[in-house]
Structure formats: structure tokens, C-alpha cells
FILUMPA-449750 format. One line per 8 residues: their letters; for each residue x, y, z of N, C-alpha, C, O. Coordinates in steps of 0.05 Angstrom, whole numbers, plus 32768, in hexadecimal, padded with zeros to 4 digits. Layout:
# residues N
a	X,Y,Z,X,Y,Z,X,Y,Z,X,Y,Z ~ ...
END
This chain:
# residues 198
mqkvlpli	8010,7FE8,8000,8000,8000,8000,8011,8019,8000,800B,802D,7FF3 ~ 8028,8018,800F,8039,8030,8010,8046,8036,7FF5,804C,804D,7FEF ~ 8049,8022,7FE4,8054,8027,7FC9,803F,8032,7FB6,8046,8040,7FA3 ~ 8026,802C,7FBB,8010,8034,7FAA,8009,8052,7FAF,8001,8060,7F9C ~ 800A,805B,7FC8,8002,8076,7FCE,8012,808C,7FBF,8006,809E,7FB4 ~ 802C,808A,7FBD,803B,809E,7FAD,8033,809D,7F90,8032,80B2,7F83 ~ 802D,8086,7F85,8025,8083,7F69,800A,8090,7F65,8006,809F,7F52 ~ 7FF7,808C,7F78,7FDD,8098,7F76,7FDF,80B6,7F78,7FD2,80C5,7F69
fllllifg	7FF0,80C0,7F8A,7FF4,80DD,7F8D,7FFF,80E9,7F74,7FF6,80FE,7F6B ~ 8012,80DC,7F68,801F,80E5,7F4F,800A,80E7,7F39,8009,80FA,7F2A ~ 7FFA,80D2,7F36,7FE5,80D2,7F21,7FD1,80E8,7F26,7FC9,80F5,7F13 ~ 7FC8,80EC,7F3F,7FB6,8102,7F45,7FC2,811D,7F3E,7FB4,812E,7F33 ~ 7FDB,8120,7F44,7FE8,8139,7F3E,7FE9,813E,7F20,7FE4,8154,7F16 ~ 7FF0,812A,7F11,7FF2,812C,7EF3,7FD7,8132,7EE7,7FD4,8145,7ED7 ~ 7FC2,8124,7EF0,7FA7,8128,7EE5,7F9C,8143,7EEE,7F8D,8150,7EDF ~ 7FA3,814B,7F06,7F9A,8165,7F10,7FA5,817C,7F00,7F97,818F,7EF9
laavggnp	7FBF,817A,7EFA,7FCC,818F,7EE9,7FC1,818F,7ECD,7FBD,81A4,7EC1 ~ 7FBC,8178,7EC2,7FB1,8176,7EA7,7F95,8181,7EA6,7F8D,818E,7E92 ~ 7F85,817D,7EBB,7F6A,8187,7EBB,7F69,81A5,7EBD,7F57,81B2,7EB2 ~ 7F7C,81B1,7ECC,7F7C,81CE,7ECF,7F83,81DB,7EB4,7F75,81EE,7EAC ~ 7F97,81D1,7EA6,7F9E,81DA,7E8B,7FA1,81F8,7E8A,7FA7,8205,7E9E ~ 7F9C,8204,7E72,7F9D,8221,7E6F,7FB9,822C,7E71,7FCD,8220,7E6B ~ 7FB9,8244,7E7B,7FD2,8253,7E7D,7FE3,8249,7E94,7FD9,8247,7EAA ~ 7FFC,8241,7E8F,800D,8237,7EA4,8014,824B,7EB9,801C,8244,7ECF
ngnnngnt	8010,8265,7EB4,8015,827A,7EC7,7FFD,827E,7ED9,7FFE,828D,7EED ~ 7FE6,8271,7ED2,7FCF,8273,7EE3,7FBE,828C,7EDE,7FAB,8290,7EED ~ 7FC4,829D,7ECB,7FB3,82B4,7EC6,7FA7,82B3,7EAA,7FB2,82A6,7E98 ~ 7F91,82C0,7EA7,7F84,82C0,7E8E,7F80,82DC,7E83,7F6E,82E1,7E73 ~ 7F92,82EE,7E8A,7F8F,830A,7E81,7F9F,8310,7E68,7FA1,8327,7E60 ~ 7FAB,82FC,7E5C,7FBC,8301,7E45,7FAC,8300,7E2B,7FAD,82ED,7E1C ~ 7F9D,8316,7E26,7F8B,8316,7E0F,7F96,8327,7DF8,7F87,832F,7DE7 ~ 7FB0,832D,7DF8,7FBC,833B,7DE1,7FCA,8327,7DCF,7FD0,8311,7DD7
satkdrsv	7FCF,8330,7DB6,7FDC,831E,7DA4,7FF9,8318,7DAC,8004,8304,7DA3 ~ 8004,8328,7DBE,801F,8322,7DC7,8020,830C,7DDC,8035,8300,7DE0 ~ 8009,8307,7DE9,800A,82F4,7DFE,7FF7,82DC,7DFA,7FFC,82C7,7E07 ~ 7FE4,82DE,7DE9,7FD2,82C7,7DE6,7FDC,82B3,7DD2,7FEB,82BB,7DC0 ~ 7FD5,829B,7DD4,7FDC,8286,7DC2,7FFB,8284,7DBD,8004,827E,7DA7 ~ 800A,8288,7DD2,8027,8287,7DCF,802F,826A,7DCC,802C,825A,7DDF ~ 803B,8263,7DB6,8044,8248,7DB1,8061,8246,7DBB,8071,8259,7DB7 ~ 8067,8230,7DC7,8082,822C,7DD1,8096,822B,7DBA,8091,821E,7DA6
gqvkwltl	80AC,823A,7DBC,80C1,8239,7DA8,80BC,824B,7D90,80CB,8249,7D7D ~ 80A8,825C,7D92,80A3,826E,7D7B,80A1,828B,7D85,8095,8291,7D99 ~ 80AF,829C,7D76,80AC,82B9,7D7C,8090,82C1,7D73,8088,82BA,7D5C ~ 8082,82D0,7D83,8067,82D9,7D7C,806A,82F5,7D70,8067,8309,7D7E ~ 8070,82F6,7D56,8075,830F,7D49,805D,8321,7D48,8046,8317,7D45 ~ 8062,833B,7D4A,804D,834F,7D48,8054,8362,7D31,806A,8362,7D27 ~ 8040,8371,7D29,8045,8387,7D16,8050,839E,7D27,804D,839E,7D3F ~ 805B,83B2,7D1A,8065,83C9,7D28,804E,83D7,7D36,8050,83E0,7D4D
deaielhk	8037,83DA,7D29,801F,83E6,7D35,8016,83D7,7D4E,800F,83E4,7D62 ~ 8015,83BD,7D4D,800D,83AD,7D64,8020,83B1,7D7B,8017,83B5,7D92 ~ 8039,83B1,7D76,804D,83B5,7D8B,804A,83D1,7D98,804C,83D4,7DB0 ~ 8046,83E5,7D88,8043,8400,7D92,802A,8402,7DA4,802A,840F,7DB9 ~ 8014,83F6,7D9B,7FFB,83F6,7DAB,8000,83E8,7DC6,7FF7,83F2,7DDB ~ 800C,83D1,7DC6,8012,83C3,7DDF,8025,83D3,7DF0,8022,83D4,7E09 ~ 8038,83E1,7DE4,804B,83F1,7DF3,803D,8408,7E01,8046,8410,7E17 ~ 8028,8413,7DF6,8019,8429,7E02,800E,8420,7E1D,800F,842F,7E31
depkkifv	8003,8408,7E1F,7FF8,83FD,7E38,800D,83F3,7E4B,800A,83F6,7E63 ~ 8021,83E6,7E40,8036,83DB,7E51,8051,83DF,7E43,8059,83CF,7E33 ~ 805F,83F5,7E4A,8079,83FA,7E3D,808C,83E2,7E41,8090,83D8,7E57 ~ 8099,83DB,7E2C,80AB,83C4,7E2B,80BE,83C9,7E13,80B6,83D7,7E00 ~ 80D5,83BE,7E14,80E7,83C0,7DFD,80DB,83B3,7DE4,80CB,83A1,7DE6 ~ 80E4,83BD,7DCD,80DB,83B1,7DB4,80F3,83A6,7DA6,8108,83B2,7DA4 ~ 80EF,838D,7D9C,8104,837F,7D8D,80FA,837E,7D70,80E4,8373,7D6B ~ 810A,8388,7D5D,8101,8388,7D41,8114,8376,7D31,812C,8379,7D32
dlytdwcv	8108,8363,7D22,8117,8353,7D0F,8112,835F,7CF3,80FC,835D,7CE9 ~ 8126,836C,7CE8,8124,8378,7CCD,812E,8364,7CB9,8145,835A,7CBB ~ 811E,835E,7CA6,8125,834A,7C91,811C,8354,7C76,810E,8368,7C73 ~ 8125,8346,7C61,811C,834A,7C46,8114,832F,7C3B,811E,831A,7C44 ~ 8104,832F,7C26,80FB,8315,7C1A,8112,8307,7C0C,8111,82EE,7C0A ~ 8126,8316,7C03,813C,8309,7BF4,8153,8301,7C05,8166,82F4,7BFB ~ 8152,8307,7C1F,8169,8303,7C31,816A,82E5,7C3A,8159,82DD,7C4A ~ 817D,82D6,7C30,8180,82BA,7C38,8187,82B7,7C55,817C,82A5,7C63
wcakmdka	8198,82C8,7C60,81A0,82C7,7C7C,8189,82CE,7C8E,8189,82C5,7CA5 ~ 8177,82DE,7C85,815F,82E4,7C95,814F,82CB,7C99,8146,82C5,7CB0 ~ 814B,82BC,7C84,813C,82A3,7C86,814A,828E,7C98,813E,8280,7CA7 ~ 8165,828E,7C95,8174,827B,7CA6,8172,8283,7CC4,8170,8272,7CD5 ~ 8172,829D,7CC9,816F,82A6,7CE5,8154,82A0,7CF0,8151,8299,7D08 ~ 813F,82A2,7CDF,8124,829A,7CE7,8124,827D,7CF1,8118,8277,7D06 ~ 8130,826B,7CE2,8130,824F,7CE9,8143,8248,7CFF,813C,8239,7D12 ~ 815B,8251,7CFE,8170,8249,7D11,816E,8257,7D2C,8174,824C,7D41
tfqnpiva	8165,8270,7D2B,8166,8280,7D44,814B,8286,7D50,8146,8280,7D67 ~ 8139,8291,7D3F,811F,8299,7D4A,810D,8281,7D51,80F9,8285,7D60 ~ 8112,826A,7D46,8103,8252,7D4D,810F,8243,7D65,8104,822F,7D6D ~ 8125,824D,7D6F,8131,8240,7D87,811F,8247,7D9F,811A,825F,7DA3 ~ 8116,8234,7DAE,8103,8239,7DC4,810E,824C,7DD9,80FF,825C,7DE5 ~ 8128,824B,7DDF,8133,825C,7DF4,8133,8279,7DEA,812C,828B,7DF9 ~ 813C,827D,7DD2,813C,8298,7DC6,8120,82A3,7DC4,811B,82BA,7DCB ~ 810E,8293,7DB9,80F2,829B,7DB5,80E5,82A3,7DD0,80D7,82B8,7DD1
eyindnfy	80E9,8293,7DE4,80DD,8298,7DFE,80E7,82B3,7E0A,80D8,82C2,7E14 ~ 8101,82B7,7E07,810D,82D0,7E12,8102,82E8,7E03,80FB,82FC,7E10 ~ 8101,82E6,7DE9,80F6,82FD,7DD9,80D9,8302,7DE1,80D2,8319,7DE6 ~ 80C9,82ED,7DE2,80AC,82F1,7DE9,80A8,82FD,7E04,8096,830D,7E09 ~ 80B9,82F5,7E17,80B5,82FD,7E33,80C0,8319,7E39,80B7,8327,7E4B ~ 80D4,8322,7E29,80E1,833B,7E30,80DE,8352,7E1C,80E6,8369,7E21 ~ 80D3,834C,7E05,80D0,8361,7DF0,80B5,835E,7DE3,80A7,834A,7DE5 ~ 80AD,8373,7DD5,8098,8371,7DC1,80A7,836B,7DA7,80B4,837C,7D9C
pvklnaet	80A4,8353,7D9C,80B3,834B,7D84,80A5,8354,7D6A,808E,834D,7D66 ~ 80B3,8362,7D5A,80A9,836C,7D40,80B9,8360,7D29,80D2,8362,7D2A ~ 80AC,8354,7D16,80B9,834B,7CFE,80B1,835F,7CE8,8099,8363,7CE2 ~ 80C5,836C,7CDC,80C0,8382,7CCA,80CF,837E,7CB0,80E8,837C,7CB0 ~ 80C1,837D,7C99,80CD,837C,7C7F,80D9,8398,7C79,80CB,83AB,7C77 ~ 80F3,8399,7C76,8101,83B3,7C72,80F8,83C0,7C58,80FB,83D8,7C54 ~ 80ED,83B0,7C45,80E5,83BA,7C2B,80C6,83BE,7C29,80BC,83C0,7C13 ~ 80B8,83BF,7C3F,809B,83C1,7C3E,8093,83DC,7C31,809F,83F1,7C36
aetlyfrg	8080,83DB,7C1F,8076,83F3,7C12,8061,8401,7C23,8058,8417,7C1C ~ 8059,83F4,7C38,8045,8400,7C4A,8050,8418,7C59,8067,8418,7C61 ~ 8041,842D,7C5B,8049,8444,7C6B,8046,843D,7C88,8031,8434,7C91 ~ 805C,8442,7C97,805C,843B,7CB3,805E,8454,7CC4,8068,8468,7CBC ~ 8052,8452,7CDC,8052,8469,7CEE,805F,8460,7D08,8059,844C,7D14 ~ 8072,8471,7D11,8081,846A,7D2A,8089,8484,7D38,8097,8495,7D2C ~ 8082,8487,7D51,8089,849E,7D61,8082,84B8,7D54,8092,84CB,7D55 ~ 806B,84BA,7D48,8062,84D3,7D3B,806D,84D8,7D20,8067,84ED,7D15
neyaflpe	807D,84C6,7D15,8089,84CA,7CFB,807D,84B6,7CE7,8075,84A0,7CEE ~ 807B,84BF,7CCE,8072,84AE,7CB8,808A,84A4,7CA8,809C,84B3,7CA1 ~ 808A,848A,7CA3,80A0,847E,7C94,8095,8471,7C7B,8085,845F,7C7C ~ 809E,847B,7C64,8094,8473,7C4A,80A7,8460,7C3C,80BE,845D,7C44 ~ 809D,8454,7C27,80AD,8443,7C16,80BE,8454,7C03,80B4,8467,7BF7 ~ 80D8,844E,7C01,80EA,845C,7BEF,80F2,8449,7BD9,8104,8438,7BDD ~ 80E6,844B,7BC1,80EB,8437,7BAC,8108,8438,7BA2,8111,8424,7B96 ~ 8115,844F,7BA5,8130,8451,7B9A,8146,8447,7BAD,815D,8445,7BA5
egrnglne	813F,8440,7BC5,8153,8437,7BD9,8155,8419,7BDA,8142,840B,7BD4 ~ 816D,840F,7BE0,8171,83F2,7BE4,816E,83E2,7BCA,816E,83ED,7BB4 ~ 816B,83C9,7BCE,8169,83B6,7BB7,814D,83B7,7BAA,814B,83B8,7B91 ~ 8138,83B7,7BBA,811C,83B7,7BB0,810C,83CE,7BBB,80F4,83CC,7BBD ~ 8119,83E4,7BC2,810C,83F9,7BD1,810E,83F3,7BEE,8117,83DE,7BF7 ~ 8107,8407,7BFE,810C,8405,7C1B,80F8,8417,7C2A,80F1,842C,7C20 ~ 80EF,840E,7C41,80DF,841F,7C51,80F1,8431,7C62,8105,8428,7C6C ~ 80EA,844B,7C64,80FA,845E,7C73,80FF,8455,7C90,8114,845C,7C9B
itlfltrg	80ED,8446,7C9B,80F1,843E,7CB7,810A,842C,7CBA,8116,842B,7CCF ~ 8111,841E,7CA4,8129,840D,7CA5,8142,841F,7CA8,8154,8417,7CB7 ~ 8142,8435,7C9B,8159,8448,7C9E,815B,8452,7CBA,8171,8455,7CC5 ~ 8144,8459,7CC6,8143,8463,7CE1,814D,844D,7CF5,815E,8452,7D05 ~ 8141,8435,7CF2,8147,841F,7D05,8164,8416,7D04,8170,840E,7D18 ~ 816F,8416,7CEB,818B,840C,7CE8,81A0,8422,7CE8,81B7,841D,7CE5 ~ 8196,843A,7CEB,81A8,8452,7CEA,81B7,8453,7CCF,81CE,845C,7CCD ~ 81A8,844B,7CBA,81B3,844C,7C9F,81C6,8436,7C97,81D0,8436,7C81
qlsfpavv	81CB,8423,7CA9,81DD,840D,7CA3,81CD,83F5,7C99,81C3,83E5,7CA9 ~ 81CA,83F3,7C7F,81B8,83DF,7C73,81C7,83C5,7C6F,81D7,83C2,7C5C ~ 81C1,83B2,7C7F,81CC,8397,7C7D,81B8,8384,7C8A,81AE,8389,7CA1 ~ 81B1,836E,7C7D,819D,835C,7C87,81A7,8340,7C8A,81B8,8337,7C7A ~ 819D,8331,7C9E,8189,8339,7CB1,8194,834E,7CC4,81AC,8352,7CC8 ~ 8181,835C,7CD1,8188,836F,7CE6,8173,836D,7CFC,815C,8369,7CF7 ~ 817C,836F,7D15,816A,8371,7D2B,816E,838C,7D38,8185,8397,7D38 ~ 8159,8397,7D43,815A,83B1,7D4F,814D,83B0,7D6B,8138,83A5,7D6E
fldetlen	815B,83BC,7D7E,8150,83BD,7D99,8148,83D9,7D9F,8157,83EC,7D9B ~ 812F,83DC,7DA8,8124,83F6,7DB1,811E,83F4,7DCE,8110,83E2,7DD7 ~ 8127,8408,7DDE,8121,8407,7DFB,8104,8410,7E00,80F5,8415,7DED ~ 80FC,8411,7E19,80E1,8418,7E20,80D9,8434,7E17,80C1,843A,7E15 ~ 80EC,8446,7E12,80E6,8461,7E08,80E2,8461,7DEA,80DA,8475,7DDF ~ 80E9,844B,7DDD,80E8,8448,7DBF,80FB,845C,7DB1,80F7,8462,7D9A ~ 810F,8464,7DBF,8123,8476,7DB4,813D,8467,7DAF,8141,8451,7DBA ~ 814F,8473,7DA0,816A,8469,7D9D,816B,844B,7D95,8175,843B,7DA4
pqpvsgfl	8162,8445,7D7D,8163,8429,7D74,8180,841E,7D74,8193,842C,7D6D ~ 8183,8405,7D7C,819D,83F8,7D7D,819C,83E1,7D68,8194,83CB,7D6F ~ 81A6,83E6,7D50,81A6,83D1,7D3B,81BE,83BF,7D3D,81D4,83C7,7D44 ~ 81B9,83A5,7D36,81CF,8392,7D34,81CA,8383,7D1A,81B5,8376,7D16 ~ 81DD,8384,7D08,81DB,8378,7CED,81E9,835D,7CEC,81FC,8358,7CFA ~ 81DE,834B,7CDB,81EB,8332,7CD6,81DC,831A,7CE3,81CC,831E,7CF5 ~ 81E2,8303,7CD9,81D7,82EA,7CE3,81E0,82E6,7D00,81F7,82E9,7D07 ~ 81CD,82DF,7D11,81D3,82D9,7D2D,81C9,82BD,7D34,81B1,82B7,7D31
npanmdal	81DB,82AC,7D3C,81D3,8291,7D45,81C7,8293,7D61,81C8,82A9,7D6D ~ 81BB,827E,7D6C,81AE,8280,7D86,81C0,828A,7D9C,81B7,829A,7DAD ~ 81D9,8282,7D9D,81EB,828B,7DB2,81F1,82A9,7DB0,81F1,82B7,7DC4 ~ 81F6,82B3,7D98,81FB,82CF,7D94,81E2,82DF,7D9A,81E3,82F5,7DA6 ~ 81CA,82D5,7D91,81B1,82E3,7D96,81AC,82E4,7DB4,81A3,82F9,7DBF ~ 81B1,82CE,7DC2,81AC,82CD,7DDF,81BC,82E2,7DED,81B2,82F0,7DFE ~ 81D5,82E5,7DE6,81E6,82FA,7DF3,81DB,8316,7DED,81DA,8326,7E00 ~ 81D3,831C,7DD5,81C8,8336,7DCE,81AE,833B,7DDD,81A9,8351,7DE7
lkffgedy	819D,8327,7DDE,8183,8329,7DEC,8188,8330,7E09,817A,8341,7E14 ~ 819A,8323,7E16,81A0,8329,7E32,81AC,8344,7E36,81A6,8353,7E48 ~ 81BF,834B,7E23,81CC,8365,7E25,81B8,837C,7E24,81BA,838F,7E34 ~ 81A5,837B,7E11,8191,8390,7E0F,8179,838B,7E21,816F,839E,7E2E ~ 8170,8373,7E23,8158,836C,7E32,815B,8371,7E50,8148,8378,7E5E ~ 8173,836E,7E5A,8178,8371,7E77,8188,838B,7E7D,8193,838E,7E93 ~ 8188,839D,7E6A,8194,83B8,7E6C,81B2,83B9,7E72,81BB,83CD,7E7C ~ 81C0,83A4,7E6C,81DD,83A5,7E6F,81E9,83BB,7E5D,81FD,83C7,7E64
yknvdwgl	81DD,83C0,7E46,81E7,83D3,7E33,81EA,83EF,7E3F,81F8,8400,7E35 ~ 81DB,83F5,7E54,81DC,840F,7E61,81F6,8414,7E70,81FE,842B,7E74 ~ 8202,83FE,7E7A,8219,8402,7E8B,8232,83F2,7E83,8248,83F7,7E8E ~ 822F,83DF,7E71,8246,83CD,7E6A,824B,83CE,7E4C,8238,83CE,7E3C ~ 8264,83CF,7E45,826C,83CF,7E29,8265,83B3,7E1D,8269,839F,7E2A ~ 825C,83B2,7E04,8254,8399,7DF7,826B,8385,7DF6,8268,836E,7DFC ~ 8283,838F,7DEF,829A,837D,7DED,82A0,836F,7E08,82A5,8357,7E08 ~ 829F,837D,7E1E,82A3,8371,7E38,828D,835E,7E3F,8292,8348,7E48
fnqlyesp	8274,8366,7E3A,825D,8355,7E40,825F,833B,7E31,825C,8325,7E3C ~ 8264,833D,7E17,8265,8326,7E05,827C,8313,7E0E,8279,82FB,7E0B ~ 8292,831E,7E17,82A8,830E,7E20,82A2,82FF,7E3A,82AB,82E8,7E3E ~ 8292,830B,7E4C,828D,82FF,7E66,8273,82EE,7E67,8270,82DD,7E78 ~ 8260,82F4,7E54,8246,82E6,7E55,8249,82C9,7E4D,8257,82C2,7E3A ~ 823C,82B8,7E5D,823C,829B,7E57,8220,8293,7E4E,820D,8293,7E5D ~ 821E,828D,7E35,8205,8285,7E28,81FD,8269,7E31,820F,8258,7E36 ~ 81E3,8264,7E34,81DA,8249,7E3A,81DD,8235,7E23,81D9,821D,7E25
fsqgen	81E5,8240,7E0B,81E8,822F,7DF4,8204,8224,7DF3,8218,8231,7DF9 ~ 8205,820A,7DEC,821F,81FD,7DE9,822C,8207,7DCE,821E,8212,7DBD ~ 8246,8202,7DCC,8254,820A,7DB3,8248,81FD,7D9B,8248,8208,7D85 ~ 823D,81E5,7D9E,8231,81D7,7D87,8218,81E4,7D7D,820F,81DE,7D66 ~ 820B,81F5,7D8D,81F2,8203,7D85,81F8,821E,7D78,81E5,822C,7D71 ~ 8211,8225,7D75,8217,823F,7D69,8212,823D,7D4C,8216,8251,7D3E
END
């Protein structure tokens, strides 16, 4: 009988947790597109407008993935980095993630400014917001970090594997960039990723 009681307790615990289901955090107030239907291992991308609206109610840093349709390394970063569950979870939890086509012809509005499509710029034309976010340094893929004030974009160009992305996410997401030089941080930071995952 003493051997059966722990087994019964374990089964009750498992079935009890399964019956409760729902949100593992125990709250049901996540009714925005940034928090509902969050799939494990996937970044829940927003449009720029959605991120700005969410930011009005709850200021949070914004993470922008700038890509183009012709960029091979952008597609590789989508698969190798943004689909990594550790990277995706950190982005979802600490930023409003925006996926933005640098060549969109759509007129965009950000911080009271209008950003139009410039057909003569870049390979296939370019949206002006790309020039603002990258500070004119056009290289793709690019990620951009915006703090809670949405000022002073911090662009980083080039393919980033999960370990490199993890270091950047922590550097900006946890405000190390305010007090520590990137070179020193990158040298001292220990990523949870093994060398084989680089």
C-alpha cells in the first residue's frame, strides 16, 4: 500500500494539472496579439503599428527585424535564429517584436513622422524608415533595438546565430548597453548555447 500511495498522488497531480490547462502563468488577461496564442519556440511578430499601440499602454523596448525578400541571409536567420525556442522566448518576453520589410511601399508612421517609399533607393526601392532605423547603413539582415522612449535606434547588421543573438538580446534587453562597452560585455558574457549551436 505504501508503494501505491505515491503513484496515486503522482497520477492525481498530473491529471489535475492537465484539467486546469490554459495559461501556465495562471492569468487570462493576455488579450493582445503580443500575448495571446503564443506558440513555444516562435517569435510572435507584430506590425510596427501594433507594437506602437501596445507600447502606449505598456512601454517596453521594441525589437525590429529588418529584412528584404531577396536577402538569403535574412531567410537563414529566420530559420536558424528566430525559430530557436530560447531566442524566441526571450524576444517575446522582453520586447515588442516587429518584422519589417525594408522595401515596403506602405507609408509608415512613427513618432509623429511619416516614412514613405523611395523607389530610387536601394536595390528595389526602400522605405524611409529603414534609413532612420539603420542610420543609413544599409545591410541586411539587420536588427534594431529601440528603448522604452523609442529614441536612438541601435542597429546591428549581418547574420546572427543563436549565441550571437542571445548576447545582443541580453546586452540591450537588460540595459547593459547603458553602462558597459559592447566589446567588454561580449568578452565576458557566457551564452547558454554550446559552441556547436553557433
